[in-house]
C-alpha positions as CSV (number, residue, x, y, z in Angstrom):
1,X,39.4,4.2,33.8
2,X,38.0,1.1,33.8
3,X,34.8,2.4,35.4
4,X,34.8,5.0,32.7
5,X,34.8,2.4,30.3
6,X,31.9,0.4,31.7
7,X,30.3,4.0,31.7
8,X,30.8,4.4,28.2
9,X,29.3,0.7,26.7
10,X,26.7,1.1,29.4
11,X,25.4,4.3,27.1
12,X,25.8,2.6,24.0
13,X,24.5,-0.3,22.0
14,X,25.4,1.2,18.8
15,X,29.1,-0.4,17.6
16,X,30.5,1.0,14.8
17,X,33.6,0.7,13.6
18,X,35.4,4.6,13.2
19,X,36.7,6.7,15.8
20,X,34.4,8.0,18.2
21,X,34.5,12.5,17.9
22,X,31.6,13.6,16.3
23,X,29.7,10.6,17.2
24,X,26.5,10.3,20.0
25,X,27.7,6.4,20.3
26,X,31.2,4.4,21.1
27,X,32.5,2.2,18.3
28,X,34.2,-1.0,19.1
29,X,37.7,1.1,17.7
30,X,37.3,3.7,20.2
31,X,36.7,0.9,23.2
32,X,39.3,-0.9,22.7
33,X,41.4,2.3,22.2
34,X,40.6,3.2,25.7
35,X,41.1,0.0,26.9
36,X,44.9,0.5,25.8
37,X,45.5,4.0,26.8
38,X,44.5,2.7,30.2
39,X,47.0,-0.2,29.7
40,X,49.7,2.4,29.0
41,X,48.7,4.5,31.6
42,X,48.2,2.1,34.6
43,X,50.3,3.1,37.6
44,X,52.8,0.5,37.9
45,X,52.2,0.1,41.4
46,X,49.2,-0.3,41.6
47,X,47.8,-1.9,38.6
48,X,43.9,-2.9,37.6
49,X,42.6,-6.1,38.3
50,X,42.7,-8.1,35.3
51,X,39.7,-9.7,36.5
52,X,37.6,-6.4,35.8
53,X,39.1,-6.3,32.5
54,X,37.9,-9.9,31.8
55,X,34.7,-8.4,33.0
56,X,34.6,-5.6,30.1
57,X,35.6,-7.6,27.4
58,X,32.6,-10.0,28.3
59,X,30.1,-7.4,28.5
60,X,31.7,-5.9,25.2
61,X,31.3,-9.0,23.2
62,X,27.8,-9.5,24.1
63,X,26.7,-6.3,22.9
64,X,28.6,-6.6,20.1
65,X,27.1,-10.1,19.4
66,X,23.5,-8.3,20.0
67,X,24.6,-5.6,17.5
68,X,25.6,-8.4,14.8
69,X,22.3,-9.3,15.4
70,X,20.4,-6.5,14.9
71,X,22.0,-5.7,11.9
72,X,21.6,-9.5,10.5
73,X,17.9,-9.3,11.4
74,X,17.7,-5.7,9.7
75,X,19.7,-6.9,6.8
76,X,16.9,-10.1,6.4
77,X,14.0,-8.0,6.9
78,X,15.3,-5.5,3.5
79,X,15.7,-8.7,2.0
80,X,12.5,-10.0,2.8
81,X,10.7,-6.6,2.1
82,X,12.3,-6.5,-1.5
83,X,11.4,-10.2,-2.5
84,X,7.6,-9.2,-1.1
85,X,7.8,-6.2,-3.9
86,X,9.2,-8.1,-6.4
87,X,6.6,-11.3,-5.6
88,X,4.0,-8.4,-5.3
89,X,4.9,-6.8,-9.0
90,X,4.4,-10.1,-10.8
91,X,1.4,-10.9,-9.4
92,X,0.2,-7.8,-10.2
93,X,1.2,-7.7,-14.0
94,X,0.0,-10.5,-14.5
95,X,-3.3,-9.2,-13.7
96,X,-3.5,-7.5,-17.0
97,X,-5.9,-8.7,-19.5
98,X,-8.4,-9.5,-16.7
99,X,-11.5,-7.7,-16.2
100,X,-11.5,-5.6,-12.4
101,X,-14.3,-4.6,-10.8
102,X,-13.7,-1.0,-8.9
103,X,-15.1,0.6,-6.1
104,X,-15.8,3.7,-8.2
105,X,-18.7,5.2,-9.6
106,X,-16.7,6.9,-12.1
107,X,-16.7,6.3,-16.1
108,X,-14.1,7.5,-18.7
109,X,-14.8,7.5,-22.0
110,X,-12.4,8.0,-24.7
111,X,-13.8,6.2,-27.6
112,X,-14.3,2.6,-26.6
113,X,-17.8,1.1,-27.8
114,X,-19.4,0.6,-24.2
115,X,-18.8,1.2,-20.2
116,X,-19.9,-1.5,-17.9
117,X,-20.6,-0.3,-14.3
118,X,-23.0,-2.4,-11.5
119,X,-25.5,-1.5,-8.4
120,X,-25.9,-3.7,-5.8
121,X,-29.8,-3.1,-4.1
122,X,-29.4,-4.6,-0.3
123,X,-33.7,-5.3,-0.4
124,X,-36.5,-5.5,-3.0
125,X,-36.5,-1.6,-3.8
126,X,-39.7,0.3,-5.1
127,X,-38.4,2.2,-7.5
128,X,-34.8,2.6,-9.0
129,X,-33.6,5.4,-11.4
130,X,-29.7,4.7,-12.9
131,X,-28.1,8.9,-14.4
132,X,-25.4,9.2,-16.0
133,X,-24.1,13.0,-15.0
134,X,-21.4,14.9,-16.6
135,X,-18.5,16.7,-15.1
136,X,-21.0,19.5,-14.4
137,X,-23.5,17.8,-13.1
138,X,-25.7,17.6,-15.4
139,X,-27.4,14.3,-16.2
140,X,-26.7,12.9,-19.9
141,X,-28.9,9.6,-19.7
142,X,-31.4,8.4,-17.6
143,X,-32.2,4.6,-17.1
144,X,-35.8,3.8,-15.3
145,X,-36.8,0.4,-16.3
146,X,-33.4,-1.8,-14.5
147,X,-34.0,-4.6,-11.8
148,X,-35.0,-3.4,-8.3
149,X,-34.4,-7.1,-6.7
150,X,-32.1,-7.1,-4.1
151,X,-28.4,-7.9,-5.2
152,X,-26.3,-6.9,-7.9
153,X,-27.3,-5.9,-11.4
154,X,-25.7,-5.4,-14.6
155,X,-25.7,-2.6,-17.1
156,X,-24.1,-1.5,-20.0
157,X,-23.8,2.3,-21.5
158,X,-23.4,2.6,-25.1
159,X,-22.5,6.4,-24.3
160,X,-24.8,8.0,-25.9
161,X,-27.3,10.8,-24.1
162,X,-31.3,10.4,-24.1
163,X,-31.3,11.7,-27.3
164,X,-29.3,8.9,-29.1
165,X,-26.4,11.0,-29.4
166,X,-22.9,9.9,-29.0
167,X,-21.1,12.2,-25.7
168,X,-18.3,13.9,-25.4
169,X,-14.8,12.0,-24.4
170,X,-14.2,13.1,-20.7
171,X,-15.5,11.2,-17.3
172,X,-18.9,10.5,-16.0
173,X,-20.8,9.3,-13.3
174,X,-23.0,7.3,-12.0
175,X,-25.7,7.8,-10.2
176,X,-28.1,5.3,-8.5
177,X,-31.7,6.6,-6.8
178,X,-33.5,3.9,-5.2
179,X,-36.4,3.8,-2.7
180,X,-37.4,1.2,-0.4
181,X,-41.3,-0.2,-0.5
182,X,-42.2,2.5,1.9
183,X,-40.7,5.2,-0.2
184,X,-37.6,5.7,2.2
185,X,-34.0,6.7,0.3
186,X,-32.5,3.6,-0.3
187,X,-28.1,3.4,-0.1
188,X,-26.8,1.4,-2.9
189,X,-23.4,0.2,-3.9
190,X,-22.1,1.2,-7.6
191,X,-19.2,-0.5,-9.2
192,X,-17.2,0.3,-12.3
193,X,-16.1,-3.0,-14.7
194,X,-13.4,-2.8,-17.0
195,X,-10.1,-4.8,-18.7
196,X,-7.0,-4.2,-16.8
197,X,-4.7,-2.7,-19.6
198,X,-1.8,-1.7,-17.6
199,X,0.2,-1.8,-13.8
200,X,1.9,0.8,-13.1
201,X,5.0,1.0,-10.3
202,X,5.4,4.2,-9.0
203,X,6.6,5.7,-5.5
204,X,3.3,6.6,-4.2
205,X,2.7,1.9,-4.7
206,X,0.9,0.6,-7.5
207,X,-2.2,1.3,-9.5
208,X,-3.8,-0.2,-12.6
209,X,-5.1,1.2,-15.6
210,X,-9.1,0.3,-16.6
211,X,-10.6,2.0,-19.3
212,X,-8.1,4.9,-19.5
213,X,-8.2,5.7,-15.9
214,X,-6.0,4.8,-13.1
215,X,-6.7,3.2,-10.1
216,X,-4.9,2.0,-6.3
217,X,-5.2,-1.6,-6.0
218,X,-7.3,-0.4,-2.9
219,X,-9.6,0.3,-5.5
220,X,-10.2,-3.3,-6.9
221,X,-13.6,-4.8,-5.5
222,X,-12.7,-8.4,-7.6
223,X,-10.5,-10.0,-10.6
224,X,-12.5,-11.6,-12.7
225,X,-11.4,-13.7,-16.0
226,X,-11.8,-11.6,-19.4
227,X,-15.2,-13.9,-20.7
228,X,-16.7,-14.0,-17.5
229,X,-20.0,-12.8,-17.4
230,X,-21.1,-13.2,-13.6
231,X,-22.3,-10.1,-12.2
């Protein structure tokens, strides 16, 4: 019988309180019930060696301590996760009112006075044309006399088209076409900028609202003070 108990212990490291019936693991209450049943039913002429009981109890005690350590670690991990989330949420909420530079070429117009964006050239360009497209891919605004030197260059769109008329509310895309001195296409980076208006906490993660559009924190390239004129 002791061997049976030992076999069950070796198959289980999850000591849950309660009956073992309907479970895939042995609980500590079940262990003691088996031991008591063995003591009651052992032969008085051939009792089980007490040293074997001591060995089984020592093994059980060791495994139970390991399980308790595992439970404690799990609780600590959960507590640390909740604390980290709380700190992150607090820090993220403090971003409201600051300016964000986003890895996005999208600009949303909903009545504000202007939309800021930045384009970055890896080297001196031969030609640079900045175009703003509507949701149908139609060019509504073009800029040709723009900086062509290497680095970041900030532009502000007043939400008018090439004829000087105000555009309709909606989403627009900034496109930069640049060429190298050899006439080859040049790869450019585009960032939209704006003030963080709100922070949203959802099951899928934390997001921020800039100029009426929602962005993931992974879209944020840089956080600036609102009056920072850099970039």
